[in-house]
C-alpha positions as CSV (number, residue, x, y, z in Angstrom):
1,M,6.4,-8.0,-14.9
2,T,3.4,-10.0,-13.1
3,T,2.7,-9.9,-9.5
4,Q,1.5,-12.7,-7.7
5,S,-0.4,-13.0,-4.2
6,Y,1.2,-14.4,-1.4
7,N,-0.2,-15.7,2.0
8,G,-3.0,-13.3,1.3
9,W,-1.1,-10.5,0.5
10,T,-0.6,-8.5,-2.9
11,N,2.7,-10.1,-3.5
12,W,5.8,-11.7,-1.5
13,E,7.7,-8.1,-1.0
14,T,4.2,-6.8,1.0
15,W,3.8,-9.6,3.0
16,N,7.4,-9.7,4.0
17,A,7.9,-6.0,4.6
18,N,4.6,-6.3,7.1
19,L,6.4,-9.5,8.6
20,H,9.4,-8.0,9.6
21,F,8.2,-4.5,10.2
22,D,5.1,-5.2,12.2
23,G,5.3,-2.8,14.9
24,F,3.2,0.0,13.2
25,W,0.5,-0.4,16.2
26,K,1.7,3.1,18.2
27,V,2.2,4.9,15.0
28,A,-1.1,3.9,13.6
29,Q,-2.8,4.7,17.2
30,E,-0.9,8.2,16.8
31,V,-2.2,9.0,13.1
32,Y,-6.0,7.9,14.1
33,D,-5.3,10.7,17.1
34,E,-4.4,13.2,14.7
35,T,-7.5,12.8,12.8
36,S,-11.1,13.7,13.8
37,G,-14.9,12.8,13.1
38,T,-16.3,9.5,13.1
39,P,-14.3,6.5,11.6
40,D,-16.3,6.5,8.3
41,E,-15.2,10.5,8.0
42,R,-11.5,9.9,9.0
43,K,-10.7,6.5,6.6
44,D,-9.2,8.1,3.9
45,E,-7.1,10.8,5.5
46,W,-5.5,8.1,7.8
47,L,-5.0,6.3,5.4
48,D,-3.4,8.4,3.3
49,S,-1.3,9.9,6.1
50,M,-0.5,5.9,7.6
51,E,0.7,4.9,4.1
52,R,3.5,7.7,3.8
53,R,4.2,7.2,7.8
54,V,4.9,3.2,6.5
55,R,6.8,4.3,3.3
56,Y,9.0,6.4,5.2
57,D,9.5,4.0,8.4
58,I,10.6,1.1,6.0
59,E,12.9,2.9,3.9
60,E,14.7,4.5,6.6
61,L,14.9,1.2,8.7
62,S,16.2,-0.9,5.6
63,G,18.7,1.8,4.9
64,A,17.6,2.3,1.4
65,N,19.0,6.0,1.5
66,E,22.6,4.6,2.1
67,A,22.5,2.1,0.1
68,T,24.6,2.1,-3.3
69,G,25.6,0.2,-6.4
70,F,23.7,-3.3,-7.0
71,G,22.5,-3.7,-3.4
72,A,20.7,-0.4,-3.9
73,D,19.1,-1.5,-7.3
74,V,17.9,-4.7,-5.5
75,L,16.7,-3.0,-2.2
76,N,15.1,0.0,-4.1
77,H,13.5,-2.9,-6.3
78,Y,11.9,-4.7,-3.4
79,L,10.8,-1.6,-1.6
80,R,8.9,-0.3,-5.3
81,E,6.9,-3.6,-5.0
82,I,5.6,-3.3,-1.3
83,N,2.1,-2.4,-1.5
84,Y,2.0,0.2,1.3
85,R,-1.7,1.1,1.3
86,E,-2.1,-2.6,2.2
87,I,0.0,-2.6,4.9
88,A,-2.0,0.4,6.0
89,E,-5.3,-0.9,5.5
90,R,-4.4,-3.8,7.7
91,Y,-3.9,-1.2,10.8
92,W,-7.1,0.6,10.1
93,E,-8.9,-2.8,10.8
94,D,-6.5,-2.7,14.1
95,V,-6.9,0.5,15.1
96,T,-11.1,1.0,14.3
97,V,-11.9,-2.6,16.4
98,E,-9.7,-1.2,19.1
99,E,-12.4,1.9,19.3
100,E,-15.4,-0.5,19.3
101,T,-14.1,-1.9,22.4
């Protein structure tokens, strides 16, 4: 399967997930507060933690664990296509700009 970019995102699924679940600012700040050091020192740890939180929240909110049959197949395919790291990176920019001000 080929992946095509969409509106500046890796693919449609990543763009769409970010569009519908664009409310991770509070989570981003919580994860940032849980890490220590300068922004450069904490970036990798923060991105790993944030990516896990975004994936978990999207999977829980989408009802992926309750879906069955054809609907589950479609939903799980959609969830596998999301670039969770890219969504996390978007929030890294926001959280570090906020700290600089």
